[in-house]
N, C-alpha and C positions, 0 to 999 in steps of 0.2 A: 398483491402479487398476481400477475397475469399468468395463467397456465396455458401451455401448449395443448393441442388436441390430444396428443399422446398422454400427457400428464393428467388431463381431465378424464380420459378413458381409464387410466390406471387408478385414479382416485375413485372412480365409480366401482372398480373391482374391490378396493379396500372397503368401501361402504357396504357393498353387497356381501362380502366374505367375512366381515369382522365378527368376532375377533379371529385373526388369522396369523399365520406364521410366515417367516421369510421363505421357507421351502414351498409353500403353497403358491405364493406370489412368484417365486422363481419359475415354477412350472407354467403358470398362467402367462407370464411375461416372456417366456422363453429366454431366461437368463442363465448364465453359467454357474452362478453360485449365490448363496445367501448373502455373501458379502457384497455382491453386485447389487442385490435388492436393497440392502441397507444403504449403500452409497447413493443409489437413486432416490430413496426416500429422503435422505438428509439433504441432497442437493436440489431436488425438485418439489418435494411435498412436505418439507419440514413443518410448515405452519398448519398442516391439515391432518396430522396423525399424532398419536401418542402410543406408548406401550403401557399396558396395564400391569398389575402386580405380578402376573404370570409371564410377563414379557411378550404378550400377544399384541399384535398390531390392531389398533382401533382408529376409527375416523372421528374427528371432532365434529360437533354440531355444524360448524361453518362448512366443513367438507361436504356433509350431507346436503346442506342448502345449495352449495355450488353445483352439485351434480343433479339437483332436482329431486332428491329423495326426501320429500316433506315429512313422511311418516317418521323416518329416523331423525330428521332435524327437529321435529316437534316433541318426540318422546325418546329421550336418550336412555338407553340401558347402560348402566355403568357398574362395574365391580369395584368395591371399595373396602377398606379395612373397617373394623368396628369404630375406631377413633374417627376416621373420615366420615362415616355415616353420622356419628353424633355431631360432628362439626356442621354437616349439612343441616341437621335438625335445628341447630341454634343460630346459624348464620342468618344475617338479614337478607330479605328478599331483594330481587333486582331493582325494585323501586324504593327501597328503604335506604336510610343512611348507612354507609358501610361502617364496619367495626375493625378496630386494631386487633392484632394477635392477642394482646392482653385482655381486651374486652371479650373476645370469643372464649378465651380461657375462663374468664369469670362467668360467662353465660353457661359454659359446660359445668363448672362447679356448682352454680346455682341450680342446674338441672339434676344435680346429684351424681355427676360423673367425675371420677378422679383422672386428672390429666396434668401434664406439666407444659411449660411454655414451648419447649423444643418439640414435643409431640404435636402441639397445635400448629406451630409454624410449619412443620413438615407436612401435616395434613392439608393445610391451606395451600401450600406450594403444589402438592400433588393434584389437588382438586382444581387448581388454576391450570395446570398442564392439560388436564382432561376437558377443560372448557366449562366446568361446572361452577367455578367461582371466578370472579374477576377481581383484579387488583385495581384499586382506585388510589392514585398517588395524592397524598396530602403531606403534612409534615412528616408523618410516618406512614408506611403503607397500610391501607385499610382494605377490607374485603367484604364482599357480599356475593350472593348467588348470581350467576350469570343467566340462569334459567329458572323458571318457576318450579317450585317443589313438586307440584302435581304433574309436571312434564318429565319427571325422572322415575325410572324404575331401578331401584337400588338393590344390588345383590351383595351381601356382606361376605367377604372372603373368609374371615375368621370363624364364621359359624357353619361352614360347609363340612 
């Protein structure tokens, strides 16, 4: 996706301000409403942002790379639930063979964590949206980390 100069500038704002709200971007971008901000994000920057569990706007690692913020691109700070954190702990690394939802579930249980398949599937989808996990299509979808564990700073929401 090729970005216009305006879109790249606005993406830089998201990287610099994250996590941020529609209202903050509305003021910065001189827009009339939060709805206008949301529409712009969805039409122009859909692949480069996500909303965290508090609905705050955050940039993906790819967005940080695009605007040249190597520090953010290299070390992503991400807020996750306790289940998502445990999934990150047991998911295969970027260079390892990806695992299915069921394999991740078994790895969690082997690590002494109680979870069900729906929780694991939901956690993997959310982590994929955040750019932390990637989906590798095989017969069934499989997953692995998209970034190195040591490049993540994880803040668990459930423990705050």
